C-alpha positions in Angstrom: -44.3 -118.4 200.7 -47.1 -121.0 201.3 -46.2 -123.8 204.0 -46.4 -127.1 203.5 -46.7 -128.8 206.4 -43.8 -128.4 207.2 -46.0 -125.8 204.5 -45.8 -129.4 202.4 -46.9 -130.0 199.0 -50.5 -130.0 199.0 -52.5 -132.8 197.5 -50.6 -136.1 198.6 -49.1 -134.0 201.8 -52.5 -132.7 203.3 -53.6 -136.7 203.1 -49.9 -138.2 204.6 -50.0 -135.4 207.4 -53.6 -137.1 209.0 -51.6 -140.2 209.1 -48.6 -140.6 211.9 -47.6 -142.9 214.5 -46.3 -142.7 217.7 -45.1 -145.7 219.4 -44.9 -144.8 223.1 -47.8 -145.6 225.8 -51.0 -143.2 225.9 -52.0 -141.9 229.5 -55.5 -142.8 230.5 -55.4 -140.0 232.9 -55.0 -137.6 230.0 -58.0 -138.8 227.7 -60.8 -136.8 228.6 -59.1 -133.7 228.8 -56.6 -133.9 225.4 -57.7 -131.2 223.3 -57.4 -133.3 220.0 -60.0 -135.6 220.8 -63.3 -133.6 219.7 -63.2 -131.3 218.1 -62.5 -128.0 219.4 -65.7 -125.4 220.6 -64.4 -122.2 219.6 -65.9 -120.6 216.3 -64.9 -122.0 213.2 -63.5 -125.0 215.0 -60.5 -122.7 216.0 -57.4 -124.6 217.6 -57.4 -123.9 221.8 -54.2 -123.1 221.9 -54.5 -122.1 225.9 -55.4 -126.0 226.1 -52.6 -127.2 224.0 -49.2 -128.4 225.6 -46.4 -130.1 224.7 -47.4 -133.6 226.1 -51.1 -133.4 224.1 -49.6 -134.5 221.1 -48.1 -138.0 221.8 -51.5 -139.3 223.1 -53.3 -137.6 220.4 -51.4 -139.0 217.6 -51.5 -142.6 218.8 -55.6 -142.2 219.8 -55.8 -140.8 215.9 -53.4 -143.5 215.0 -55.7 -146.2 216.4 -59.0 -144.6 214.9 -57.3 -143.9 211.3 -56.0 -147.5 212.0 -59.6 -149.2 212.2 -61.1 -146.7 209.2 -58.6 -147.6 206.8 -59.2 -151.3 207.7 -62.6 -151.4 207.3 -62.8 -149.8 204.1 -59.9 -151.8 202.8 -62.0 -155.2 204.0 -65.1 -153.7 203.0 -67.2 -157.0 201.5 -69.6 -154.8 199.5 -68.9 -154.0 195.9 -66.5 -150.7 196.1 -68.8 -147.0 195.9 -67.4 -143.8 195.5 -69.2 -143.4 199.1 -67.9 -146.4 200.9 -64.6 -146.2 199.6 -63.6 -142.6 198.6 -65.9 -140.5 200.7 -64.6 -143.1 203.6 -61.0 -142.3 203.5 -62.1 -138.3 202.6 -63.9 -137.9 206.1 -61.5 -140.6 208.4 -58.5 -139.4 210.4 -60.1 -136.3 212.4 -58.1 -136.5 215.2 -55.1 -137.0 213.2 -56.1 -134.3 211.2 -56.1 -132.0 214.0 -53.0 -132.6 216.0 -50.8 -132.9 212.8 -52.0 -129.2 211.7 -51.5 -127.7 214.9 -48.2 -129.5 215.8 -46.9 -129.5 212.0 -46.9 -125.3 212.4 -46.3 -124.7 216.2 -43.0 -126.5 215.7 -41.9 -124.4 213.2 -43.7 -121.3 215.3 -42.7 -121.8 219.2 -40.2 -124.7 219.2 -38.6 -125.9 221.9 -36.2 -129.0 222.4 -39.1 -131.2 223.2 -40.9 -130.8 219.9 -37.9 -130.9 218.2 -36.9 -134.3 219.4 -41.2 -135.4 218.7 -40.5 -134.2 215.0 -37.4 -135.9 214.5 -38.8 -138.9 216.1 -42.3 -138.8 213.9 -40.8 -138.2 210.9 -40.0 -141.4 209.9 -42.9 -142.9 211.6 -45.1 -140.3 209.5 -43.6 -142.0 206.0 -43.7 -145.6 207.3 -47.8 -144.9 207.8 -48.1 -143.6 204.5 -46.7 -146.4 203.1 -49.2 -148.3 204.8 -52.2 -146.9 203.5 -50.6 -146.3 199.8 -48.9 -149.5 199.1 -52.3 -151.5 200.8 -53.2 -154.1 198.1 -57.0 -154.2 199.2 -57.3 -150.6 199.5 -55.5 -150.0 196.1 -58.1 -152.6 194.8 -61.0 -150.7 195.7 -59.6 -147.3 194.3 -58.5 -148.8 190.7 -61.8 -150.6 190.6 -63.5 -147.3 191.1 -61.2 -145.7 188.8 -61.6 -148.3 186.1 -65.4 -147.7 186.2 -65.9 -144.3 186.2 -67.3 -143.3 183.2 -70.3 -145.3 184.7 -70.3 -143.9 188.3 -72.5 -140.7 187.4 -69.8 -138.4 189.6 -70.2 -134.4 189.1 -66.8 -132.9 188.2 -65.4 -132.6 191.3 -66.2 -135.8 192.9 -64.9 -137.2 189.6 -62.0 -135.3 189.8 -61.2 -136.8 193.5 -61.4 -140.1 192.0 -58.6 -139.2 189.7 -56.5 -138.1 192.5 -56.9 -140.5 194.4 -56.2 -143.1 191.9 -52.7 -140.8 190.9 -51.5 -140.8 194.7 -51.8 -144.2 194.9 -49.8 -144.6 191.8 -47.1 -142.1 192.4 -46.5 -143.5 196.2 -45.9 -146.9 194.3 -48.9 -149.0 194.6 -48.1 -150.6 191.6 -44.8 -151.4 192.9 -43.6 -155.4 192.9 -43.5 -156.7 196.7 -39.6 -156.3 196.8 -39.7 -152.6 195.3 -42.2 -151.9 197.9 -39.8 -152.7 200.8 -37.2 -150.7 199.2 -39.4 -147.5 198.6 -40.6 -148.2 202.4 -36.9 -147.7 203.6 -36.4 -144.5 201.2 -39.0 -143.3 202.5 -38.5 -143.2 205.7 -34.8 -142.2 205.5 -35.8 -139.1 203.6 -37.9 -138.0 206.1 -35.5 -138.3 208.9 -32.7 -136.7 206.7 -35.5 -133.7 206.0 -35.9 -133.2 209.9 -32.2 -133.3 210.6 -31.7 -130.4 207.8 -34.0 -128.3 209.3 -33.2 -128.7 212.6 -29.8 -127.8 211.9 -30.8 -125.0 209.7 -32.9 -123.4 212.9 -29.3 -123.9 215.5 -27.3 -122.4 213.2 -29.3 -119.4 212.1 -29.5 -118.9 215.5 -25.9 -119.8 216.1 -24.3 -117.7 213.3 -25.6 -114.7 214.3 -23.3 -111.8 214.0 -21.4 -110.3 217.2 -20.5 -106.8 217.1 -18.4 -105.5 220.1 -18.2 -101.8 218.7 -21.5 -99.3 218.2 -19.2 -97.2 215.4 -19.2 -100.3 213.0 -23.3 -100.1 213.1 -22.8 -96.9 211.2 -25.7 -96.6 208.6 -28.1 -98.3 210.8 -31.2 -96.4 212.4 -31.1 -95.8 216.2 -33.9 -97.9 216.4 -32.0 -100.9 214.6 -28.8 -100.1 216.8 -31.1 -100.1 220.1 -32.6 -103.6 219.0 -29.1 -105.1 218.0 -28.3 -104.0 221.7 -31.6 -105.9 223.2 -30.1 -109.2 220.9 -26.5 -108.7 222.8 -28.5 -108.4 225.9 -30.4 -111.3 225.3 -27.6 -113.4 224.4 -25.6 -112.8 227.3 -23.5 -109.9 225.5 -24.5 -106.9 227.5 -23.0 -103.7 225.8 -22.4 -105.2 222.3 -24.4 -105.5 219.6 -25.9 -109.1 217.9 -27.0 -108.7 214.1 -29.2 -111.8 213.6 -28.8 -113.7 210.3 -32.1 -114.3 207.7 -32.9 -117.2 206.0 -31.3 -115.6 202.7 -28.3 -115.5 201.2 -28.6 -111.7 201.8 -29.1 -109.9 204.7 -31.1 -106.8 205.6 -28.3 -104.8 206.8 -26.2 -105.0 203.3 -27.9 -101.7 201.7 -27.4 -100.0 205.2 -24.0 -100.9 206.8 -20.9 -98.9 205.7 -18.3 -100.8 207.6 -17.3 -102.8 204.2 -15.2 -105.2 206.6 -18.2 -106.0 208.5 -21.0 -106.7 205.2 -18.1 -109.1 204.4 -17.9 -111.1 207.9 -21.6 -110.9 207.6 -22.2 -112.7 203.9 -19.0 -115.1 205.3 -20.9 -116.3 207.7 -24.4 -116.1 205.4 -22.5 -118.3 202.6 -20.9 -120.7 205.0 -24.1 -121.8 206.9 -24.6 -125.7 207.1 -21.0 -125.6 205.4 -18.8 -125.2 208.0 -17.5 -128.5 209.1 -19.5 -127.7 212.8 -22.4 -129.6 214.0 -24.9 -128.2 211.6 -23.1 -129.1 208.5 -25.7 -130.1 206.2 -23.6 -131.1 203.5 -24.1 -134.8 203.8 -27.7 -134.5 204.2 -28.1 -132.3 200.9 -26.1 -135.5 199.2 -28.1 -137.9 200.8 -31.4 -136.4 200.4 -30.3 -136.0 196.5 -29.5 -139.8 196.0 -32.7 -140.9 197.9 -35.0 -139.0 195.7 -33.3 -140.2 192.2 -33.4 -143.6 193.7 -37.1 -143.4 194.6 -37.6 -141.8 191.2 -36.1 -144.3 189.2 -37.6 -147.1 191.4 -41.1 -144.9 190.2 -40.0 -145.3 187.0 -39.0 -141.7 186.0 -36.0 -140.1 184.3 -35.5 -137.9 187.7 -37.5 -137.1 190.4 -38.1 -133.3 188.8 -39.7 -135.2 186.0 -41.6 -136.8 188.9 -42.5 -133.6 190.5 -43.0 -131.5 187.2 -45.8 -134.7 186.2 -48.3 -132.9 188.7 -47.2 -129.6 188.7 -49.0 -127.1 185.3 -45.6 -127.0 184.0 -45.9 -130.7 183.1 -42.3 -131.4 182.2 -38.7 -130.6 182.8 -37.9 -129.4 179.7 -40.6 -127.2 180.1 -39.0 -125.7 183.0 -35.3 -125.4 181.6 -36.8 -123.3 178.1 -38.4 -120.9 180.4 -35.0 -120.2 182.8 -32.8 -120.4 179.7 -35.0 -117.8 178.3 -34.5 -115.3 182.0 -31.0 -115.7 182.7 -29.7 -114.3 179.4 -31.3 -111.2 179.9 -31.2 -110.9 183.4 -27.2 -111.3 183.5 -27.0 -108.7 181.0 -28.9 -106.5 183.4 -26.7 -107.1 185.9 -23.8 -106.5 184.2 -24.4 -103.1 183.2 -26.2 -102.9 186.5 -22.5 -103.9 187.8 -21.0 -101.2 185.7 -22.8 -98.4 187.0 -22.4 -99.9 191.0 -18.3 -100.0 190.4 -18.6 -96.4 189.3 -19.6 -94.8 192.2 -16.7 -97.2 193.9 -14.3 -95.4 191.6 -15.9 -92.1 192.1 -14.8 -92.6 195.8 -11.8 -94.1 195.1 -12.7 -97.3 196.8 -9.9 -99.5 195.6 -11.6 -102.5 194.9 -14.3 -104.6 192.5 -17.7 -104.8 193.7 -18.7 -108.0 196.0 -21.5 -109.6 197.0 -21.1 -108.2 200.3 -20.9 -104.6 198.7 -24.1 -104.8 196.0 -26.9 -103.6 198.2 -24.9 -100.9 200.2 -23.6 -99.6 196.6 -27.0 -99.9 194.9 -28.7 -97.9 197.0 -26.0 -94.9 196.6 -27.0 -95.5 192.8 -30.9 -95.4 193.7 -30.0 -92.4 195.8 -28.7 -90.7 192.9 -30.8 -91.9 190.2 -34.0 -91.7 191.9 -33.5 -89.0 194.5 -34.1 -92.0 197.1 -32.9 -93.3 200.0 -35.0 -96.5 201.6 -34.3 -94.9 205.2 -36.7 -92.0 203.5 -39.6 -94.4 203.4 -39.7 -96.2 206.6 -41.5 -93.6 208.6 -44.4 -93.8 206.1 -43.9 -97.7 206.2 -45.4 -98.4 210.1 -46.8 -102.3 209.9 -50.2 -101.6 211.4 -50.9 -99.0 208.7 -49.6 -101.2 205.8 -52.2 -103.9 207.4 -55.1 -102.3 208.0 -54.4 -99.0 205.5 -53.3 -100.8 202.8 -53.7 -104.8 202.8 -57.2 -104.9 204.5 -58.2 -101.8 202.5 -57.3 -103.5 199.2 -59.0 -106.5 199.9 -62.1 -104.7 201.1 -62.0 -102.9 198.0 -61.7 -105.4 195.6 -64.0 -108.2 197.6 -66.0 -106.3 199.7 -64.8 -108.3 203.0 -64.2 -106.4 206.3 -61.9 -107.4 209.3 -62.7 -107.1 213.0 -59.9 -107.8 215.3 -60.8 -110.5 218.3 -59.3 -110.6 221.8 -61.8 -113.3 222.8 -59.6 -116.1 221.0 -56.4 -117.7 222.6 -52.6 -117.6 221.0 -49.8 -119.1 221.1 -47.5 -116.3 221.2 -48.4 -113.1 222.4 -47.2 -111.1 219.9 -50.2 -112.9 217.2 -52.9 -111.3 216.5 -56.3 -112.6 215.5 -59.2 -111.4 213.1 -62.5 -112.1 212.3 -63.0 -111.7 208.5 -66.9 -111.1 207.4 -67.7 -111.7 203.3 -69.2 -108.7 201.6 -72.7 -109.7 202.6 -71.7 -109.8 206.8 -71.8 -113.2 207.5 -68.0 -114.6 208.9 -66.2 -115.6 206.4 -62.9 -117.2 208.3 -60.7 -116.3 210.8 -56.8 -115.2 209.9 -54.0 -115.1 212.4 -51.2 -112.7 212.3 -47.3 -113.5 213.8 -45.2 -110.5 212.3 -41.8 -110.8 214.6 -39.1 -112.9 214.5 -38.3 -115.1 217.6 -35.2 -117.8 218.0 -37.7 -120.7 218.1 -39.4 -119.3 214.6 -38.1 -120.6 211.0 -37.2 -118.3 208.9 -38.7 -116.3 205.9 -42.5 -115.4 205.8 -45.4 -118.3 205.1 -49.0 -119.2 205.3 -50.8 -122.2 206.8 -54.4 -123.8 207.3 -55.7 -124.6 210.8 -58.8 -125.5 209.2 -59.3 -126.2 205.6 -62.6 -125.1 204.0 -64.9 -127.9 202.8 -68.3 -128.4 202.7 -68.4 -132.3 203.3 -67.4 -131.4 207.0 -68.6 -128.3 207.0 -65.4 -126.3 208.3 -64.6 -122.9 207.3 -61.3 -121.8 207.0 -58.6 -120.6 210.1 -55.6 -119.2 208.1 -52.7 -118.3 209.7 -49.8 -115.8 208.1 -46.2 -115.7 209.4 -43.4 -113.2 209.1 -39.9 -112.8 210.5 -40.0 -109.2 210.8 -37.4 -107.9 213.7 -39.7 -107.1 216.9 -38.1 -103.4 217.5 -37.3 -102.1 221.1 -40.2 -101.7 223.7 -42.2 -98.3 222.4 -40.8 -98.3 219.4 -42.5 -98.2 215.8 -42.3 -101.2 213.7 -41.1 -99.6 210.8 -40.8 -101.5 207.4 -39.0 -101.7 204.0 -41.0 -101.4 200.9 -39.6 -105.4 200.5 -41.2 -106.2 203.7 -44.6 -104.0 203.1 -44.7 -106.2 199.6 -44.4 -109.4 201.6 -47.5 -108.5 203.9 -49.6 -107.9 200.7 -47.9 -111.4 199.8 -48.5 -113.9 202.1 -52.4 -112.2 202.9 -52.8 -113.3 198.7 -51.9 -116.9 200.3 -54.4 -116.2 202.6 -56.9 -114.7 200.8 -56.7 -118.0 198.7 -57.5 -120.0 201.6 -60.3 -118.0 203.2 -62.6 -118.0 199.5 -62.3 -121.6 199.0 -65.5 -123.0 198.0 -65.3 -126.6 197.7 -66.4 -129.9 198.3 -63.8 -131.7 199.7 -61.1 -131.5 201.7 -58.4 -132.4 199.6 -59.2 -129.3 197.7 -60.0 -127.2 200.2 -58.0 -123.8 200.0 -54.4 -123.3 198.6 -54.5 -127.2 197.8 -53.2 -126.7 194.7 -50.1 -127.5 192.1 -46.9 -126.3 193.6 -46.2 -124.1 190.7 -49.3 -122.3 190.9 -49.8 -121.9 194.5 -47.8 -118.6 194.3 -49.5 -117.4 191.5 -52.9 -115.6 193.8 -50.0 -114.6 196.7 -48.0 -112.4 193.9 -51.0 -111.4 191.9 -51.7 -109.5 195.2 -48.3 -108.1 195.2 -49.3 -105.2 193.2 -51.5 -103.4 195.7 -48.7 -103.0 197.4 -47.6 -100.6 195.0 -50.8 -99.3 193.2 -51.3 -95.2 193.6 -54.7 -95.3 195.5 -53.6 -98.1 197.9 -50.3 -96.5 198.5 -51.5 -93.4 199.4 -54.6 -94.8 201.9 -51.4 -96.4 204.0 -48.0 -94.8 203.3 -48.6 -92.5 205.9 -46.1 -91.1 208.5 -45.9 -92.8 211.8 -45.4 -89.6 214.0 -47.7 -86.8 212.0 -50.2 -89.3 210.1 -48.8 -86.9 207.2 -48.9 -88.9 203.9 -46.0 -89.9 201.9 -44.8 -86.4 199.8 -46.1 -87.0 196.4 -42.9 -86.8 195.2 -41.5 -89.7 197.0 -44.2 -91.9 196.3 -43.6 -91.3 192.5 -39.9 -91.7 193.0 -40.9 -95.0 195.2 -43.1 -96.5 192.2 -40.4 -95.3 189.8 -37.8 -96.9 191.4 -39.4 -100.0 191.5 -37.9 -102.2 188.4 -34.5 -100.9 189.7 -32.2 -103.5 190.4 -34.7 -106.0 189.6 -31.6 -108.1 187.9 -29.7 -108.5 190.5 -33.0 -109.9 192.5 -34.3 -112.2 189.5 -30.6 -113.5 189.3 -30.3 -114.2 192.7 -33.7 -116.0 192.4 -32.7 -117.9 189.4 -29.3 -119.2 190.7 -31.0 -120.9 193.5 -33.5 -122.4 191.3 -30.8 -124.0 189.1 -29.4 -125.1 192.2 -32.8 -126.9 192.8 -33.2 -128.4 189.3 -29.4 -129.5 189.4 -30.2 -131.5 192.1 -33.3 -133.3 191.2 -32.2 -133.9 187.6 -29.6 -136.4 188.5 -29.8 -140.3 188.8 -28.7 -141.8 191.5 -24.8 -142.7 190.6 -24.5 -138.7 189.0 -24.9 -137.6 192.6 -22.0 -135.8 193.5 -20.4 -136.0 197.1 -18.8 -132.1 197.0 -21.6 -129.4 197.2 -19.8 -126.3 196.2 -18.7 -128.1 192.9 -22.2 -128.8 191.8 -23.4 -125.3 192.6 -20.3 -123.8 190.5 -20.7 -125.9 187.8 -24.6 -125.2 187.5 -24.1 -121.6 187.2 -21.2 -122.2 184.5 -23.3 -124.0 182.5 -25.8 -121.6 182.3 -24.4 -118.7 181.9 -25.5 -117.4 185.8 -21.6 -117.2 187.1 -21.6 -113.8 188.0 -20.3 -113.4 191.3 -21.4 -110.2 192.7 -24.9 -111.5 192.7 -25.1 -114.5 195.1 -28.1 -117.5 195.0 -30.9 -116.8 197.5 -29.4 -119.9 199.1 -27.4 -122.3 199.0 -27.8 -125.6 199.1 -27.1 -126.2 202.4 -29.6 -123.9 204.1 -32.1 -124.3 200.9 -35.3 -124.9 203.2 -37.7 -124.9 200.9 -36.0 -127.9 199.1 -34.1 -129.7 201.5 -36.5 -129.2 204.6 -39.4 -130.8 203.1 -40.4 -132.5 199.9 -42.6 -129.6 199.7 -40.6 -126.8 196.8 -38.3 -129.3 195.8 -37.6 -129.6 192.5 -40.2 -126.6 192.4 -38.7 -123.2 193.0 -39.2 -122.4 189.8 -42.5 -122.2 191.0 -42.2 -118.6 191.8 -41.5 -117.4 188.2 -43.2 -119.5 186.7 -46.3 -118.1 188.5 -44.7 -114.9 187.6 -44.8 -115.1 183.9 -49.2 -115.5 184.9 -49.0 -112.8 187.4 -47.6 -110.8 184.9 -50.2 -111.3 182.8 -52.6 -111.0 184.9 -51.4 -107.2 186.0 -52.0 -106.3 182.7 -55.5 -107.7 182.7 -56.4 -105.7 186.1 -54.9 -102.5 184.6 -56.9 -103.1 180.9 -59.9 -103.3 183.3 -59.9 -101.0 185.6 -57.7 -101.8 188.6 -58.5 -101.8 191.9 -62.6 -102.7 191.9 -65.4 -105.0 192.9 -66.1 -106.2 189.3 -62.4 -107.2 189.1 -62.0 -108.7 192.5 -65.3 -110.5 191.9 -64.0 -111.9 188.8 -60.8 -113.1 190.4 -62.6 -114.4 193.3 -64.9 -116.2 191.2 -62.1 -117.8 188.3 -59.4 -118.3 190.3 -59.7 -118.0 194.2 -62.9 -119.8 195.6 -61.4 -123.3 193.3 -59.1 -124.5 195.3 -57.6 -127.5 193.6 -60.8 -128.7 192.4 -60.2 -127.7 188.8 -57.2 -127.9 186.6 -55.0 -124.8 187.6 -54.4 -123.5 184.0 -57.9 -123.9 183.3 -58.5 -121.3 186.0 -56.2 -119.0 184.9 -57.4 -119.1 181.3 -61.1 -119.1 182.3 -59.6 -115.3 184.6 -57.7 -113.5 181.8 -59.2 -115.2 178.3 -56.0 -116.6 177.1 -53.0 -118.7 177.7 -49.9 -117.3 179.3 -46.9 -115.2 177.6 -43.3 -114.8 179.1 -43.0 -110.9 177.4 -45.3 -108.9 180.2 -42.8 -110.6 183.2 -40.0 -109.4 180.9 -41.3 -105.7 180.7 -42.7 -106.2 184.6 -38.9 -106.8 185.6 -37.7 -104.2 183.5 -35.4 -106.9 181.9 -37.2 -106.3 178.2 
């Protein structure tokens, strides 16, 4: 996943993140020492994490805010005729202090969050929204942008500069620049409310994820887990002040990692109930009212701006363009996916009946019995794979190896740069010519202070206007093993390493002129395309053979086991796809409503939506329920945009076939993908990049083949 700031939408959110007002007075004594006031002296302006404290953020925001206000005021009131340089480039160059502090703060609050940062985040959210409004609803600033846009054909701009002008004009209009004064006032209030609601939602999710961890008093109930996994649960029990007991933390998705392993059905059911109940139990972290309020807020904002729905507002700037196009894709996928799930359910039920289980397969049974079917069908057990999927080998002999083969880049770990947590690793990335290209941070392990999931973010966004080179971070939530134990991954976790690194490549290979277009600053429904393409190398035979080696003996994964693993990749894809589609349908349902259509009953909307689309198959739960659906409600990044993963996967399936037809893992293919897609950021229309790479438009058939749903 791409993390906006929270991992938010590229483009507007990137600009908004630089305009953040905080109300308290600055301490003059701290001015000379604040690490955000000047560009970091470290390579590539890498953040000086060892110098940054919680106390630095507020004065940096204030100082940066004061500078930004002066810059914007000077642009708006410039008596000279508007030019591209004195208006558009002036805004593009502005806000350096605010860029530095917001890039670090927006990431560290999600990585190393504490009560101080949480309070500051909640305080800043509405002020950020208000400051954004002050910029985009400034009539003088808008008049200058509009005058340039209206005269754009006479300005002699190169294509990227013309696109930047068009982007500024679009962003001002979509932010309400053409509204009446009364409507602007209402929009400002809605924006402030939304920012507060989103901050409340994400803090509730994090707090309840930690509070809802399952306490297991009896070791026998953990049958099915490995000794190392039981030791990790015991260590978590000690940390939670329950020595002698075992703690199973919840991951952010509905489906929990241990469902496939735990043989105790009652414990699986307890874990599922806690997982599904997050944010809807009526306790202090209940998010139902927040979801409803946000849906109404977004619907009203869309109506105020002249759109039929918030989903229509968001689709306009994606590659899908319309809600109808999105619904058309989902409709093509739901039927075949449910049909596959029902066939698979019959196979699972047959195993239950053979074992005289005496029950119908439920949501908490699926993974456990799917493992049994997989083992019988392919003679494959997930636990057979783990000893061959040691973290460091997957990273260096898999992720980095594939990147070197494709693009000629190389990696050297650095120990001289500061980190915000001792577990973080830092790599210098060198281009094929041996010159430094980027700096990569890898943060693998879950922590109570860390939000769930996996994501990439950009600390420094490449652009030639300011001479910035990329600093990117990949973040995961892998359970940290007990001291002295290796970090052994599931194959899905290994694939996720490749996925997030695909986002990283998108940031590191960026070669654009303007910060607005740097790296992953592309439409939300295109941003997952490069990352999902990079997943293909996780199961490319040459790559797998290079990283899948036993962590103790160094022996490669046996050919028979490797073949079984690759053959089983389409197994259970119906389940994975339907779980995802249910979450996507929730997202679309909330955001296609008008303000007076938003219901107060969250479970009822979810159930009605699944029934409407024929996705109401209970053994497969949604990947997220609305009340812990952080992609959609913790920020605006993926709201009305969770379809992006499947939309991108249409492009991905096409691209995988292209790679296979052209020889696979070769420098020529990598260089072509880099030149046509990865280097352009948002400086070119996304679908034009895809067509330039593949030579044709997208088709759905390769996706159905890829997922075994054809």
